[in-house]
Steps between C-alpha positions, in 0.01 A plus 500: 500500500818625676719284285353672187576844647859391556532403134420869407787615723766294313503722186535799731823355649626440151426859403678632815813288419490625145483865622786441741708361208418789279595747775836321560571483125411872468748588781770296341444662152510842668825415666654390162348810336671725764828316443473564129419865548802533735720316256389745218557797727853372580579468136381858441721620788800318348430661169480847660814435703698390190368798305595731793849347515545565128593860498678436183322283242819325432722329765830655416723332765519185705383678816155580334477142377592358832242725675224397261601126541493534880149654487386225276662231718320630813171527308544146378565371852181684619304349219632149581389547860153622387469217247581254777229658712246464215600139435460425876153658497408298185615178663307592811190557301543160327525334840189680622314402180595138544382513862174657390450225238574230764256669741237528231546138413460402866205726529332337193562149652352617833200650320445184302518295819259738679250481212507117508453503875212748477346293224515192718351689791222646277429152359477352853275778626278468196465121557416567874229757405357260241491216750328712761251630244404136414452432873261787534313391183458149655377634842133529573385857408386561852843416644693683231279817535592515868864501414453754222297722729790505751760577223592842387294567186815570288648170599186291466409667154825345363373154589156563359645630172690168455199281578272350240180706491285201606713451813518873582127579457385287803770649726400853392135414566581398860694835580339789679386776257781731613762239450362394158484864394865562613625186320309595184646853510852368535451244221365765262753766594816284493583567131356842448837673514668249273608680171268399212768523228 
């Protein structure tokens, strides 16, 4: 039973990993978005500076041309630095994405391995329960009823539910009325909360 509960937890882990990836990707996109906004703002500042430096719409002498070229040269150097920063961030994001893909692949392999181990454990447990059920079926009803009387009703009802009716009936007949009633209640109530659709 515990192994089946663990199977339900595996998709939750996958969902948590997916949420972590989405959060990391969102952060990376916001960083790039911020760099783009800063880049656009810098271009606007360059345009304002150049416009401010143009007191005369025409550059009439070499000094004006030189000054404009100096401003453009400085702005180009700043843009080159910012472009390098954006490229570095993009490469960093690529490395992070590759690491995430590698980790997801390793997680998927581990999950597959865990599922196969849990399936083996479930199969072994199921075989053990079936074997023990057959043992109780072959016992004399008087002996089996003593064991069932000592067991917790939830536990013993699981065995009775697996038994053939012709083997379970004599055992139930040997139980005390209280024990037979408790077992019957558990057997009937086991599947009441199961969805019908």
